[in-house]
C-alpha positions as a printed Julia matrix, in Angstrom:
313×3 Matrix{Float64}:
   0.0    0.0    0.0
   1.21   3.49  -0.86
   0.72   5.63   2.23
   0.92   9.43   2.42
   1.29  11.27   5.74
  -0.04  14.84   5.6
   0.82  17.26   8.4
   0.38  21.04   8.71
   3.32  22.96  10.16
   3.68  26.5   11.48
   7.14  27.56  12.61
   7.79  24.24  14.36
  10.57  22.72  12.28
  12.49  21.14  15.16
   9.42  19.19  16.31
   8.7   18.16  12.73
  12.29  16.93  12.3
  11.99  14.79  15.43
   8.61  13.47  14.34
  10.08  12.51  10.95
  12.83  10.53  12.67
  10.28   8.65  14.76
   8.06   8.14  11.74
  11.04   6.8    9.8
  11.63   4.21  12.54
   7.94   3.24  12.53
   7.84   3.02   8.73
  10.26   0.11   8.87
   7.6   -1.93  10.69
   4.5   -0.73   8.87
   5.22  -2.74   5.74
   3.94  -0.02   3.41
   5.51   2.49   1.02
   5.44   5.68   3.11
   5.72   9.28   1.91
   5.28  12.59   3.74
   3.67  15.9    2.75
   4.39  18.81   5.11
   2.18  21.86   4.51
   4.2   24.89   5.63
   1.54  27.36   6.77
   3.66  30.43   5.9
   6.08  29.94   8.81
   8.03  33.16   9.54
  11.05  31.34  10.98
  13.04  28.2   10.24
  13.19  26.36   6.97
  12.77  22.93   5.47
  16.53  22.3    5.58
  16.17  21.54   9.3
  14.18  18.4    8.44
  17.27  16.61   7.06
  15.11  14.34   4.94
  18.21  12.87   3.29
  18.99  11.03   6.54
  15.72   9.08   6.48
  16.01   5.41   5.54
  12.46   4.08   5.37
  10.44   7.09   4.22
  10.42   7.71   0.51
   9.52  11.23  -0.6
   9.32  14.15   1.84
   7.52  17.01   0.1
   7.24  20.47   1.67
   4.34  22.53   0.33
   4.81  26.24   1.24
   1.76  28.51   1.47
   1.7   32.22   0.61
  -0.05  33.23   3.84
  -0.97  31.76   7.19
  -4.35  30.05   6.96
  -4.54  27.98  10.13
  -4.02  24.25  10.4
  -7.48  23.23   9.14
  -7.17  25.12   5.88
  -3.56  24.02   5.53
  -4.84  20.43   5.73
  -7.5   21.22   3.11
  -4.9   22.55   0.67
  -2.54  19.66   1.38
  -5.19  17.02   0.7
  -6.35  18.78  -2.47
  -2.78  19.17  -3.75
  -2.16  15.51  -3.03
  -5.18  14.5   -5.1
  -4.12  16.73  -7.99
  -0.4   15.91  -8.03
   0.15  12.44  -6.54
  -1.42   9.02  -6.23
  -1.73   6.6   -3.36
  -3.93   4.18  -1.46
  -4.36   5.86   1.93
  -3.66   9.16   3.68
  -2.73   9.71   7.32
  -3.5   13.19   8.66
  -1.6   14.18  11.81
  -0.08  17.15  13.61
   3.65  17.84  13.28
   4.43  18.65  16.93
   4.38  15.17  18.49
   0.91  15.26  20.04
  -0.1   12.75  17.38
   2.38   9.93  17.92
   3.88   8.05  14.95
   3.75   4.85  17.03
  -0.07   5.03  16.95
  -0.26   4.92  13.16
   0.02   1.13  13.4
  -3.24   1.0   15.4
  -4.99   3.16  12.82
  -3.67   0.96  10.01
  -4.8   -2.21  11.77
  -8.35  -0.88  12.06
  -8.15   0.43   8.49
  -7.28  -3.05   7.21
  -9.99  -4.58   9.41
 -12.59  -2.49   7.56
 -11.25  -3.39   4.13
  -9.52  -0.03   3.57
 -12.94   1.51   2.87
 -13.53   3.65   5.97
 -11.91   6.62   7.66
 -10.37   5.71  11.0
 -10.11   8.51  13.57
  -8.26   8.61  16.86
 -10.73   9.24  19.68
  -8.78  10.9   22.47
  -8.82   8.6   25.51
  -6.55  10.9   27.56
  -5.51  14.54  27.13
  -2.46  16.34  28.54
  -3.56  20.01  28.43
  -4.12  22.3   31.42
  -7.26  22.16  33.55
  -8.51  25.49  32.15
  -8.12  24.21  28.6
  -9.88  20.95  29.47
 -12.81  22.86  30.99
 -13.04  25.06  27.9
 -12.91  22.0   25.68
 -15.67  20.32  27.71
 -17.83  23.42  27.26
 -17.17  23.39  23.52
 -18.16  19.71  23.29
 -21.41  20.4   25.14
 -22.24  23.34  22.85
 -21.33  21.32  19.75
 -23.67  18.51  20.8
 -26.47  20.95  21.63
 -26.27  22.69  18.25
 -25.49  19.73  15.97
 -26.54  16.57  17.81
 -23.06  15.13  17.17
 -20.62  14.38  19.98
 -17.05  15.64  19.56
 -14.68  12.73  19.97
 -11.97  13.11  17.34
  -9.39  15.55  15.98
  -7.14  15.56  12.91
  -5.29  12.3   13.62
  -6.77   9.76  11.23
  -6.3    7.59   8.19
  -8.62   7.78   5.16
  -8.77   5.98   1.82
  -7.14   8.01  -0.95
 -10.43   7.76  -2.84
 -12.1    9.96  -0.21
 -10.05  12.88  -1.5
 -12.23  13.03  -4.61
 -15.22  13.86  -2.4
 -13.42  16.12   0.06
 -11.8   18.19  -2.7
 -15.21  19.27  -4.04
 -16.77  20.04  -0.66
 -16.84  23.56   0.76
 -16.92  22.01   4.24
 -13.27  20.94   4.0
 -12.14  24.57   3.96
 -13.42  25.04   7.52
 -12.72  21.75   9.29
 -11.28  18.45   8.09
 -12.78  16.0   10.61
 -16.16  17.71  10.68
 -16.33  17.58   6.87
 -15.88  13.79   6.92
 -18.8   13.55   9.34
 -20.94  16.1    7.47
 -20.41  14.35   4.13
 -21.47  11.03   5.68
 -18.27   9.33   4.58
 -18.01   5.98   6.38
 -15.9    6.34   9.5
 -15.13   4.79  12.87
 -13.13   5.96  15.88
 -10.76   4.04  18.13
  -9.38   5.21  21.51
  -5.81   6.54  21.33
  -4.1    8.64  23.99
  -2.76  12.03  23.0
   1.01  12.51  23.12
   3.03  15.51  24.29
   4.79  18.13  22.23
   8.45  17.63  21.41
   9.32  21.32  21.68
   7.81  24.57  22.96
   4.22  25.34  23.93
   1.0   24.54  22.14
  -0.36  27.39  20.03
  -3.93  26.31  20.86
  -5.22  28.6   23.63
  -8.8   29.36  24.67
  -9.23  31.93  21.88
  -7.85  29.5   19.31
 -10.14  26.82  20.71
 -13.14  29.13  20.24
 -12.21  29.85  16.63
 -11.51  26.18  16.0
 -14.84  25.23  17.56
 -16.81  27.76  15.52
 -15.15  26.46  12.35
 -16.24  22.92  13.21
 -19.8   23.98  14.04
 -20.04  26.05  10.83
 -19.65  22.85   8.8
 -23.06  21.8   10.14
 -24.64  25.21   9.44
 -27.86  23.8    8.01
 -28.35  21.39  10.9
 -27.62  24.17  13.4
 -30.06  26.46  11.59
 -32.8   23.86  11.71
 -32.29  23.36  15.44
 -32.25  27.1   16.17
 -35.4   27.66  14.12
 -37.16  24.75  15.82
 -36.18  26.17  19.22
 -37.43  29.62  18.16
 -40.77  28.21  17.0
 -41.16  26.26  20.23
 -40.33  29.29  22.36
 -42.68  31.46  20.29
 -45.49  28.93  20.76
 -44.86  28.94  24.52
 -45.07  32.74  24.63
 -48.34  32.7   22.64
 -49.73  30.15  25.1
 -48.71  32.42  28.0
 -50.4   35.4   26.34
 -53.62  33.44  25.9
 -53.45  32.35  29.52
 -53.03  35.96  30.67
 -56.01  37.04  28.55
 -58.18  34.27  29.99
 -57.21  35.17  33.56
 -57.86  38.87  32.9
 -61.23  38.4   31.19
 -62.81  35.42  32.89
 -61.51  35.61  36.48
 -60.97  38.08  39.27
 -57.42  36.85  39.98
 -55.58  39.47  37.96
 -53.8   42.23  39.86
 -54.52  45.68  38.36
 -51.92  46.5   35.72
 -50.41  43.03  35.88
 -51.91  41.71  32.65
 -50.91  44.7   30.53
 -47.32  44.81  31.83
 -46.73  41.06  31.57
 -48.48  40.82  28.21
 -46.48  43.76  26.86
 -43.18  42.22  27.9
 -44.14  38.91  26.32
 -45.19  40.64  23.09
 -41.81  42.42  22.91
 -40.03  39.12  23.49
 -42.17  37.41  20.83
 -41.41  40.18  18.31
 -37.68  39.8   18.96
 -37.83  36.02  18.52
 -39.81  36.3   15.27
 -37.5   39.04  13.95
 -34.3   37.17  14.83
 -35.63  33.89  13.43
 -36.62  35.63  10.19
 -33.21  37.27   9.86
 -31.5   33.98  10.63
 -33.56  32.24   7.94
 -32.75  34.91   5.36
 -29.03  34.63   6.11
 -29.23  30.85   5.77
 -31.0   31.04   2.4
 -28.54  33.68   1.21
 -25.63  31.47   2.25
 -27.04  28.52   0.32
 -27.18  30.62  -2.85
 -23.55  31.74  -2.59
 -20.7   29.91  -4.25
 -18.29  29.05  -1.42
 -14.64  28.05  -1.47
 -14.23  24.91  -3.56
 -10.85  23.32  -2.73
 -10.17  21.65  -6.08
 -10.87  24.9   -7.92
  -9.49  27.51  -5.54
  -6.46  26.0   -3.8
  -3.68  26.87  -6.27
  -3.36  30.64  -5.55
  -2.44  29.86  -1.92
   0.61  27.77  -2.84
   3.91  29.6   -3.07
   5.99  28.62  -6.07
   9.56  29.92  -5.79
């Protein structure tokens, strides 16, 4: 099997060099032809010479794909996968980070599950244990709860995965890939499974993912399911609007048919509920118009739009 390993990199060449050495050792036991594509996300420091690819014994080609501007790791992955489809061939693609948090030693477990499913499904690493700070873990737990509330899908996986090369044909023509790789696989209903794999630790430096980055990353993932989120928000708005109408009818009945109403109570409460109902209807209408407008727009199509982002020296 011809295996490509795709990893985004931003100014972390020393970690990538160490990961390549570990991956080279693992490649000797994998039993597959292994190649590497590093997507350089416009790193301001360091250079590909630090990788010392000529010292590798078991990895074939090491290709560095430089980008013109920093796009973030999700969009770097999108461009890397699209470039791979356009320029190379293969049987499977491993997507992983370049800092050591995705361990080369765990690729064997992904491959084993990949073979078990006949090389026809995406295999994701479900994080069984994380090594971040308590604050980050709490923020991540909040993001997972919000993601499930808005989409109905539980967050269990990240980038670390292996997919059939054939999946690239679908991903490259999906606007979802531009926002979030793993979420796009789920949103496109590509067959996938997840297996528990512990997260590793960085080789060098500190993680660039802080709470702000986590928020942006989370919003990108949720945006992939925009239509599902919209349907849930609209359903919630309709339900809340119906509840307010029921409350208004109840107030009218109490005011007209009973002597229980306190003077001025019905008009004040009813007025507040009417204002709230008008806001819900207005916001729901605006939300619906934005959704319909978004569906009519031609978004970023990776296979068509990726080339201008690649730097060609």
